[in-house]
C-alpha positions in Angstrom: -105.1 -121.4 168.5 -103.7 -119.4 165.5 -100.8 -118.4 167.9 -99.1 -116.6 165.1 -102.1 -113.7 165.5 -100.6 -112.5 168.8 -97.6 -110.9 167.3 -99.1 -110.4 163.7 -101.5 -107.4 165.1 -98.6 -105.2 166.4 -96.8 -106.4 163.2 -99.6 -105.0 160.9 -99.9 -101.9 162.9 -95.9 -101.2 162.3 -96.7 -101.8 158.6 -99.8 -99.8 158.5 -98.3 -96.7 160.4 -95.1 -97.2 159.1 -96.1 -96.8 155.4 -99.1 -94.5 155.6 -98.9 -92.8 158.9 -96.9 -89.7 157.4 -99.7 -88.8 155.6 -102.4 -90.1 158.5 -104.3 -88.2 161.2 -103.0 -88.7 164.6 -106.4 -90.4 165.3 -105.5 -93.2 162.4 -102.3 -93.5 164.1 -103.7 -93.7 167.4 -106.4 -96.5 166.3 -104.0 -98.7 164.4 -101.1 -98.5 166.9 -103.2 -98.8 170.2 -106.0 -101.2 168.3 -103.6 -103.4 167.4 -101.8 -104.1 170.8 -105.5 -104.1 172.4 -106.4 -106.9 169.7 -103.0 -108.7 170.8 -104.0 -108.8 174.3 -107.3 -109.9 173.5 -106.3 -112.9 171.4 -104.0 -113.8 174.3 -107.0 -114.0 176.6 -108.9 -116.0 174.3 -105.6 -118.2 173.6 -105.6 -118.8 177.7 -109.7 -119.9 177.8 -109.0 -122.2 174.5 -106.1 -123.6 176.5 -108.2 -124.5 179.8 -105.6 -125.0 182.6 -102.6 -124.7 180.4 -101.6 -127.9 182.3 -99.0 -128.7 179.2 -97.2 -127.5 176.5 -99.1 -126.4 173.3 -97.4 -126.4 170.0 -98.3 -124.9 166.6 -95.7 -125.7 163.8 -95.9 -123.6 160.7 -93.1 -124.3 158.5 -89.5 -125.8 158.3 -87.2 -122.6 158.3 -83.8 -124.3 157.8 -83.1 -127.7 156.8 -79.3 -128.3 156.3 -77.8 -131.9 157.0 -78.8 -132.7 160.8 -79.6 -129.0 161.4 -83.4 -128.6 161.3 -85.0 -125.9 162.7 -88.9 -125.4 162.7 -90.6 -121.9 162.8 -92.9 -123.0 165.6 -94.5 -120.9 168.2 -95.5 -122.4 171.8 -97.7 -121.9 175.0 -97.2 -123.0 178.3 -97.7 -121.5 181.8 -94.6 -119.2 181.6 -95.4 -118.0 178.3 -99.1 -116.9 179.5 -97.7 -114.9 182.4 -95.2 -113.2 179.9 -98.0 -112.7 177.2 -100.2 -111.0 179.7 -97.4 -108.6 181.0 -96.1 -107.6 177.6 -99.9 -106.8 175.8 -101.3 -105.8 178.9 -98.7 -102.9 180.3 -97.5 -102.5 176.5 -101.2 -101.7 175.8 -101.3 -99.2 178.7 -98.2 -97.7 177.6 -99.6 -96.9 174.3 -102.6 -95.3 175.5 -100.4 -93.3 177.7 -98.3 -92.2 174.5 -100.9 -90.3 173.0 -100.7 -87.9 175.3 -97.0 -87.5 176.2 -96.0 -87.4 172.5 -98.8 -85.4 171.4 -96.8 -82.5 170.3 -93.6 -84.4 169.1 -92.1 -84.7 165.7 -92.0 -88.0 163.9 -95.6 -88.9 165.7 -96.3 -91.9 163.1 -92.7 -93.2 163.5 -92.5 -93.4 167.2 -95.6 -95.6 167.3 -94.7 -97.6 164.3 -91.5 -98.3 166.4 -93.4 -98.9 169.6 -95.5 -101.7 167.7 -92.4 -103.3 165.9 -91.0 -103.4 169.6 -94.1 -105.0 170.5 -94.0 -107.6 167.6 -90.8 -108.7 168.3 -90.9 -109.2 172.2 -94.2 -111.3 171.6 -92.1 -113.4 169.0 -89.4 -114.3 171.4 -91.8 -114.9 174.4 -93.9 -117.2 171.9 -90.6 -119.0 170.4 -90.7 -122.8 170.7 -86.6 -123.2 169.8 -83.6 -120.8 170.5 -83.1 -119.7 167.1 -86.9 -118.5 166.8 -86.2 -116.7 170.2 -82.8 -115.4 169.2 -84.9 -113.8 166.2 -87.0 -111.9 168.9 -84.0 -111.1 170.7 -82.0 -109.3 168.0 -85.4 -107.6 166.9 -85.8 -105.7 170.5 -82.3 -104.9 170.2 -82.8 -103.1 167.2 -86.2 -101.5 168.3 -84.2 -100.4 171.5 -81.9 -98.5 169.3 -84.6 -96.8 167.2 -86.4 -95.8 170.0 -83.6 -94.7 172.3 -82.0 -92.8 169.2 -85.6 -91.5 168.3 -84.5 -87.8 168.9 -81.8 -88.5 166.2 -80.8 -84.5 166.1 -79.5 -84.8 169.5 -76.1 -86.2 169.6 -76.7 -87.7 173.2 -79.6 -89.7 172.3 -77.6 -90.9 169.1 -74.8 -92.0 171.4 -77.3 -93.6 173.8 -78.6 -95.3 171.1 -75.3 -96.9 169.7 -74.1 -97.5 173.1 -77.0 -100.0 173.8 -76.7 -101.4 170.4 -72.9 -102.3 170.7 -73.2 -103.4 174.5 -76.0 -105.6 173.7 -74.0 -107.3 170.5 -71.4 -108.3 173.1 -74.1 -110.1 174.9 -75.6 -111.7 172.0 -72.1 -113.0 170.8 -72.0 -115.4 174.2 -75.8 -116.1 173.4 -75.1 -116.9 169.9 -72.2 -119.3 171.1 -74.7 -121.0 173.8 -77.0 -121.9 170.8 -74.0 -123.3 168.7 -73.2 -125.5 171.7 -76.5 -126.4 172.3 -76.9 -128.1 168.6 -73.6 -129.4 168.6 -74.1 -131.4 171.8 -78.0 -131.9 171.5 -78.4 -132.2 167.7 -81.9 -129.6 168.2 -82.4 -126.4 169.2 -86.2 -127.1 170.3 -86.6 -126.3 173.7 -88.6 -129.7 174.5 -85.9 -131.6 172.6 -83.2 -130.0 174.9 -84.4 -130.2 177.9 -85.5 -133.8 177.8 -81.5 -134.8 177.3 -80.2 -132.3 179.7 -79.7 -135.0 182.6 -77.6 -137.1 180.5 -75.3 -134.5 179.4 -71.7 -133.7 181.2 -72.0 -131.1 184.0 -68.9 -129.2 182.4 -71.0 -128.7 179.3 -74.0 -127.7 180.5 -72.0 -125.3 183.1 -70.5 -123.7 179.8 -74.0 -123.5 178.0 -75.4 -121.9 181.3 -72.5 -119.2 181.3 -72.8 -118.2 177.9 -76.6 -117.8 177.9 -75.9 -115.7 181.1 -73.4 -113.6 179.2 -76.6 -113.2 176.7 -78.9 -112.4 179.5 -76.5 -109.7 181.2 -76.7 -107.8 178.2 -80.6 -107.7 177.5 -81.5 -107.5 181.3 -78.4 -105.2 181.9 -76.4 -106.9 184.6 -72.6 -106.3 185.5 -70.5 -105.9 183.7 -72.9 -105.2 180.5 -75.5 -102.8 182.6 -74.1 -99.5 181.7 -76.5 -98.9 178.6 -79.5 -98.9 180.5 -79.2 -95.6 182.6 -78.2 -93.9 179.2 -81.4 -95.3 177.3 -83.2 -92.4 179.1 -82.4 -90.2 176.3 -85.3 -91.7 174.3 -89.0 -90.6 175.1 -90.4 -91.7 178.7 -93.0 -94.3 177.5 -90.0 -95.8 175.7 -88.4 -96.1 179.2 -91.3 -97.7 180.6 -91.6 -100.0 178.0 -88.1 -101.1 177.6 -88.1 -101.6 181.6 -91.3 -103.0 182.6 -92.9 -105.1 179.6 -90.1 -105.7 177.1 -86.3 -105.5 176.4 -85.1 -106.2 179.9 -87.4 -108.8 180.7 -86.0 -111.0 178.0 -82.7 -112.0 179.8 -84.7 -112.9 182.6 -87.2 -115.0 180.8 -84.5 -116.6 179.1 -83.1 -117.7 182.1 -86.4 -119.0 183.4 -86.9 -120.7 180.4 -83.6 -122.6 180.5 -84.1 -123.6 184.1 -83.7 -127.3 183.1 -80.0 -126.5 182.2 -79.3 -124.5 185.3 -80.5 -126.9 187.5 -77.9 -129.5 186.2 -75.1 -126.8 186.2 -74.6 -125.8 189.6 -71.7 -123.4 188.7 -73.6 -121.6 186.2 -76.6 -121.3 188.4 -74.4 -119.7 191.2 -73.1 -117.5 188.8 -76.6 -116.4 188.1 -77.1 -115.7 191.9 -73.9 -113.8 192.3 -73.9 -111.6 189.3 -77.2 -110.5 190.1 -77.0 -109.8 193.6 -73.7 -107.7 192.9 -75.9 -105.9 190.4 -78.7 -105.4 192.9 -76.5 -103.8 195.5 -74.2 -102.0 193.5 -76.8 -100.3 191.1 -78.9 -99.2 194.3 -75.9 -97.5 195.7 -75.6 -95.6 192.4 -79.4 -94.6 192.6 -78.8 -93.1 196.0 -77.3 -89.8 194.7 -78.8 -89.5 191.2 -80.8 -86.3 190.4 -82.3 -87.0 187.1 -85.6 -88.6 187.9 -85.5 -91.2 185.1 -81.9 -92.3 186.0 -83.0 -92.9 189.6 -85.7 -94.9 188.4 -83.2 -96.4 185.7 -81.1 -97.6 188.4 -83.7 -99.1 190.2 -84.4 -101.1 187.4 -81.0 -102.8 187.1 -80.9 -103.2 190.7 -84.8 -104.8 190.7 -83.3 -107.1 187.5 -80.7 -108.1 189.9 -83.4 -109.3 192.4 -84.8 -111.5 189.9 -81.4 -113.2 189.0 -81.1 -113.8 192.4 -84.4 -115.5 192.6 -83.4 -117.8 189.5 -79.7 -118.2 190.9 -81.2 -119.7 194.1 -83.5 -122.0 192.3 -86.5 -120.0 193.0 -87.6 -119.3 189.2 -91.3 -118.8 189.7 -90.2 -116.3 192.6 -88.1 -114.4 190.0 -90.8 -114.4 187.4 -93.3 -113.2 190.1 -90.8 -110.3 190.8 -90.9 -109.8 187.1 -94.8 -109.0 186.9 -94.9 -107.0 189.7 -91.9 -104.6 188.9 -93.9 -104.6 185.2 -96.5 -102.7 187.4 -94.8 -100.3 189.6 -92.0 -99.8 187.3 -94.2 -98.7 184.2 -96.1 -96.7 186.6 -92.9 -95.0 188.1 -91.7 -94.0 184.8 -95.0 -92.8 183.4 -95.3 -90.8 186.3 -91.9 -89.4 186.0 -93.1 -88.5 182.7 -96.0 -87.0 183.8 -93.9 -84.6 186.0 -91.7 -84.0 183.2 -94.8 -83.0 181.3 -95.9 -80.8 184.1 -92.9 -78.9 184.3 -92.1 -78.5 180.5 -89.0 -81.1 180.1 -87.7 -80.7 183.6 -86.0 -83.7 185.0 -83.7 -82.6 187.9 -85.1 -83.4 190.9 -83.7 -80.6 192.7 -85.5 -77.9 190.5 -88.9 -79.6 191.7 -90.7 -79.7 194.8 -94.1 -79.2 196.2 -95.7 -81.1 193.4 -98.2 -82.8 195.4 -100.8 -79.9 195.5 -100.0 -79.1 191.9 -100.4 -82.2 190.1 -102.0 -84.6 192.7 -103.3 -87.4 190.4 -99.7 -87.9 189.6 -98.5 -87.7 193.2 -100.6 -90.3 194.6 -100.5 -92.9 191.6 -96.3 -92.3 191.9 -96.8 -92.9 195.8 -98.6 -96.2 195.1 -95.8 -97.4 193.0 -93.1 -96.4 195.9 -94.8 -98.2 198.3 -94.9 -101.0 196.1 -91.2 -101.1 195.0 -90.3 -100.4 198.8 -91.7 -104.0 199.9 -94.1 -102.3 202.1 -96.8 -105.0 203.2 -99.3 -105.8 201.6 -98.6 -104.2 198.5 -97.2 -106.1 195.2 -93.6 -105.7 196.0 -93.7 -107.0 199.2 -95.1 -110.4 197.9 -92.4 -111.4 195.2 -89.5 -109.4 196.9 -89.8 -111.5 200.3 -90.2 -114.4 198.3 -87.0 -114.0 197.0 -85.3 -113.1 199.9 -86.7 -116.2 201.7 -85.5 -118.5 198.9 -81.9 -116.8 199.3 -82.0 -117.3 203.0 -82.5 -121.4 202.4 -79.4 -121.2 200.0 -77.3 -118.7 202.0 -78.4 -116.6 204.6 -75.6 -113.6 203.6 -77.4 -113.6 200.4 -80.5 -112.8 202.5 -78.8 -110.1 204.3 -77.2 -108.2 201.3 -80.7 -108.7 199.6 -82.2 -106.9 202.7 -79.8 -104.1 202.7 -80.1 -103.4 199.0 -84.1 -103.3 199.6 -83.5 -100.7 202.5 -81.5 -98.7 199.9 -83.9 -98.9 197.1 -86.6 -97.8 199.5 -84.3 -94.8 200.3 -83.6 -93.4 196.8 -87.3 -94.0 195.6 -88.5 -92.0 198.4 -85.8 -89.5 197.8 -87.2 -88.9 194.7 -90.7 -88.8 195.7 -90.1 -86.2 198.6 -87.6 -84.1 196.6 -90.4 -83.8 193.7 -93.5 -83.5 195.7 -92.8 -82.2 199.3 -91.3 -78.8 200.5 -91.3 -75.7 198.3 -91.5 -75.3 194.9 -88.0 -74.6 193.4 -88.6 -74.5 189.5 -89.7 -72.1 187.1 -92.0 -73.5 184.9 -95.9 -73.6 185.9 -96.8 -76.9 186.6 -100.0 -78.7 185.3 -101.3 -81.7 185.6 -101.4 -84.4 182.6 -104.7 -85.2 180.5 -106.8 -88.1 181.3 -105.2 -90.1 178.4 -102.0 -90.0 180.6 -103.7 -90.3 184.2 -106.1 -93.3 183.4 -102.9 -95.7 182.7 -101.2 -94.3 185.7 -104.5 -95.1 187.5 -104.6 -98.4 186.4 -100.9 -99.4 187.0 -101.7 -97.9 190.5 -104.3 -100.4 191.1 -102.2 -103.4 190.0 -99.0 -102.0 191.9 -101.1 -102.0 195.4 -103.3 -105.2 194.7 -101.0 -107.2 192.0 -99.2 -109.2 194.1 -102.3 -110.4 195.8 -104.4 -110.8 192.9 -101.9 -113.1 190.7 -100.4 -115.7 192.5 -97.6 -116.4 190.0 -95.6 -119.1 191.9 -98.7 -121.2 192.5 -99.7 -120.8 188.7 -96.1 -121.8 187.8 -95.9 -124.4 190.3 -96.1 -127.5 187.6 -93.4 -126.0 185.4 -90.6 -125.2 188.1 -89.0 -126.9 190.7 -90.8 -125.9 194.1 -89.5 -123.5 196.4 -88.7 -124.3 199.7 -91.3 -122.2 202.0 -90.0 -120.3 205.0 -92.3 -120.2 207.8 -89.7 -117.7 209.5 -91.6 -114.7 210.3 -88.5 -113.0 211.4 -87.0 -112.8 208.0 -90.2 -111.2 206.6 -90.0 -108.8 209.7 -86.5 -107.8 209.4 -86.9 -107.0 205.6 -89.9 -105.0 206.1 -88.2 -103.0 208.9 -85.2 -102.4 206.7 -87.4 -101.1 203.9 -89.4 -98.8 206.3 -86.2 -97.7 207.8 -85.1 -96.6 204.2 -88.2 -94.1 203.9 -87.7 -92.9 207.1 -84.1 -92.0 206.3 -85.4 -90.5 203.3 -88.0 -88.5 205.2 -85.3 -87.4 207.8 -82.8 -86.2 205.1 -85.3 -84.6 202.7 -88.4 -83.4 204.6 -87.1 -82.8 208.4 -83.6 -81.9 207.9 -83.1 -81.0 204.3 -79.6 -79.5 205.1 -78.3 -83.0 206.3 -77.4 -84.4 203.1 -75.1 -81.6 202.1 -73.3 -82.0 205.5 -72.9 -85.8 205.2 -71.6 -85.2 201.7 -69.1 -82.6 202.8 -68.0 -85.1 205.7 -67.6 -87.8 203.2 -66.8 -86.1 200.1 -64.6 -88.8 199.1 -67.3 -91.6 199.0 -70.0 -89.3 197.9 -67.4 -88.3 194.7 -67.4 -91.9 194.1 -71.0 -92.8 194.2 -72.1 -89.6 192.3 -69.7 -90.3 189.5 -71.4 -93.7 189.2 -67.7 -95.1 190.5 -66.3 -94.0 187.3 -67.3 -97.3 185.4 -68.1 -95.4 182.2 -64.8 -93.4 182.4 -62.7 -96.7 183.1 -64.6 -98.6 179.9 -63.6 -95.6 178.0 -60.0 -95.5 178.8 -59.8 -99.3 179.0 -62.1 -100.6 176.2 -63.4 -97.7 173.7 -60.5 -95.8 173.1 -58.2 -98.5 172.5 -60.5 -100.2 170.3 -61.0 -97.3 168.2 -57.5 -96.0 168.4 -56.4 -99.3 167.2 -59.1 -99.7 164.3 -57.8 -96.3 163.0 -54.3 -97.1 163.5 -54.1 -100.4 162.7 -57.2 -101.5 160.4 -57.9 -98.1 158.6 -54.3 -96.6 158.1 -52.1 -100.0 158.2 -54.7 -102.2 156.5 -57.2 -100.3 154.4 -54.9 -97.4 153.5 -51.7 -98.9 153.7 -52.5 -102.4 152.2 -55.6 -102.3 150.3 -55.9 -98.9 148.9 -51.9 -98.7 148.4 -52.1 -102.1 146.2 -55.1 -101.1 144.5 -54.1 -97.4 143.9 -50.3 -98.5 143.1 -51.8 -100.8 140.5 -54.1 -98.1 139.1 -50.8 -95.6 139.3 -48.7 -98.0 137.3 -51.3 -98.6 134.4 -51.6 -94.9 134.3 -47.8 -94.2 134.0 -47.6 -96.9 131.4 -50.4 -95.5 129.5 -48.9 -91.8 129.7 -45.8 -93.5 128.3 -47.6 -95.0 125.3 -49.9 -92.1 124.7 -47.0 -90.0 123.4 -46.7 -92.3 120.5 -50.3 -91.6 119.6 -49.5 -88.0 118.3 -51.8 -88.3 115.4 -48.6 -86.9 112.6 -48.3 -89.3 109.7 -44.9 -87.8 109.6 -44.1 -88.8 112.9 -45.6 -92.3 112.3 -43.2 -92.7 109.4 -40.1 -91.7 111.4 -41.3 -94.5 114.0 -41.4 -97.1 111.5 -38.0 -96.3 110.2 -36.5 -96.2 113.8 -38.1 -99.5 114.5 -37.1 -101.0 110.9 -33.4 -99.8 111.5 -33.3 -101.5 115.3 -34.9 -104.5 113.8 -32.1 -105.0 111.3 -29.6 -104.3 113.9 -30.5 -106.8 116.1 -30.9 -109.6 113.4 -27.5 -108.7 112.0 -26.1 -108.9 115.6 -27.6 -112.0 116.3 -26.3 -113.4 112.9 -23.0 -112.6 114.1 -23.5 -114.2 117.4 -24.1 -117.4 115.2 
């Protein structure tokens, strides 16, 4: 099958544009960057056709990577049904984002560098998805973290972009530490890191061990997929170019944590405490971030908090045992979230960089293609039937109700909040009177065509791609609920959210300000994102920075290491300075010292003889 070619094409694109792009034309850069991803997508389709019904796991062995004592790690790629789903999402949605980027980045500096980084991002994500063991997966895992740092901080001359890139990199290192500890535990207790060898021996292992491994894996997943308490990097990632936001939020990095948890489903099924923690963290993140999204004004940050919330939904699905429903939502979310971000990029492009929804309005008539496509994404994420988000969201909610009804109710309310703040952004941007100062213009076809393709998938993707049925042989079956009331209630709550948004921002636009004045304390708390960043800064960042400066730098580095090394140097210099006085170059002086030394020596010998 030559699975290695799937990530090799984007890697080749990275190398070609990275080495030659500075002197190449934009047409050459585009052909290499987009062509490499399209070739990867085509090879994925060829692989699927070659595997037939993908009824079993297919593994390709390339070489023994590490051989040390009992540790043997092979560099292997593998494909099963879960891999197929992820490969199609990464290469398919990734290709559309690459095409869109041609128009969005057309007048930006560092054009070749941007596309080289995008290709490298694709390479590492595909490596992660294809990995046949935890260590190869970890290579892709770290690689997407590196690429997120490079792309979030792409505008490196802006301090805010540099800070955001650093924040994403550091926060993810915390999660990666937990993931690496889980890998060590897996090897120590299973003697292998290969998925097949590990999962086959899970049933015989102590529950305490499996819970520990599951919780450590969850720490890693919380970093990559931006769950509480490690979600804070993702909203700041909006400092990167908008296509980067779409790639991170829809097709690559943030889906890695969800994929890893789903891939490790055998461990979680036998680790009830860890699986419960997945559900609770996902639910808390979904609700918490949805409330923050209610009052954001940056159009990209509204959708960023939406991503955090929707990822929480996916974790809820995995936590209640509905792994296939969680992956289903990952797929539909890739469609409508990529569309929301690329659509917001089209709005920003039309307004020459404006991102504040309060300075928009009336854009539906000025940029109609952008409006209608974004509306498709909005109804999909709001769970309006029969669009894509409805299928996956309600499958998760139904599975949650079977586990614990209260989880269903919190999830349903979260869905209503999502519908409210997404349509708040739509109404503020596209309805009413125009409140900006620019002259809006529609985006070029190279940007509109990917929006149209994603709009179609947002509307029909849930119906066309029955992901749970495709994955039913890989995951435990989902206990289906035939209670129509549950579906009706969740849909009604979503529609109520849309209705409230219309009331607040179309019918009575003065109502939000009056409510904000009446509940100023709550408004200030939510508007400032519960002051989480400030709390982290005071409790973690400043103590670590100040402690490192006073203890590690001034105490250890300057006071101990530098003092020891410099003190030795100063002592040698002082002694050398004294001895240097003896080297005057005067024969008369040297003779005087010889006579003086001889006298001293004779006196010493005489005294020694007298003592005897």
